[in-house]
N, C-alpha and C positions, 0 to 999 in steps of 0.2 A: 557301470551306468546303473542307477537305480529305476528299476521298472515296475510297474503295476498292469499286469495283463487283465483286460474286461473279460467278463465271461464268456464271449464268443470265440475268445483267441486262446483259453487257458488249455490246450491239449497238453498232456504228459509228455508229448512230442517237443512242442514248442518250448514248454517251461524246461525242460531238460537240456535242450539244445542252446537256449541263451544262457542257462547256469554253467553248463560246459564251456561257454565262450567267457565267462570270467563275470556275467552280470550278476547283480542282486535283486532278483526276481520274487515278486510275490503275486497271488493271484487275487481278484475281487472274491472267488469262491472261498479261498483260504482264510481269508479276512471276514469271512460272514456278510460280505457287502452285495451280494446276489441282488439284482433288481434296485440297487441305490440308483436313486436321480443322478443323470451326469453332471449337473452342477454340483450336487454334494461331492461325488467322487473327485472332481476337478481340485475341490477344495481339499479334500483328505490327501491328494497326490501332493499338492503344493506343499502343506504342512509336514509331509514326509519326504519331500525332496526328490520325488519320483515322477518320471515320466509315464502318463498313461497310455496304453497302446490298446485301441479300441478299433472295430469294424463297425462300430453302432454309426448310422449315417443320421441319427437323430440331430435336431437342430439347437443349437447352444445359445441361448440370448443373454 
């Protein structure tokens, strides 16, 4: 699975565990997308074919 981890979940432990499980994982930090608006992150993930995993409880309109 292609996954992007939001900045709140991108600990080395989580990234390593997911990669060892065979997932294609990138983080918001690795792509210099820290503090990017949720709506924009969703568009980026869609264009990359990635599932965004976040702990952000912000409202998406």
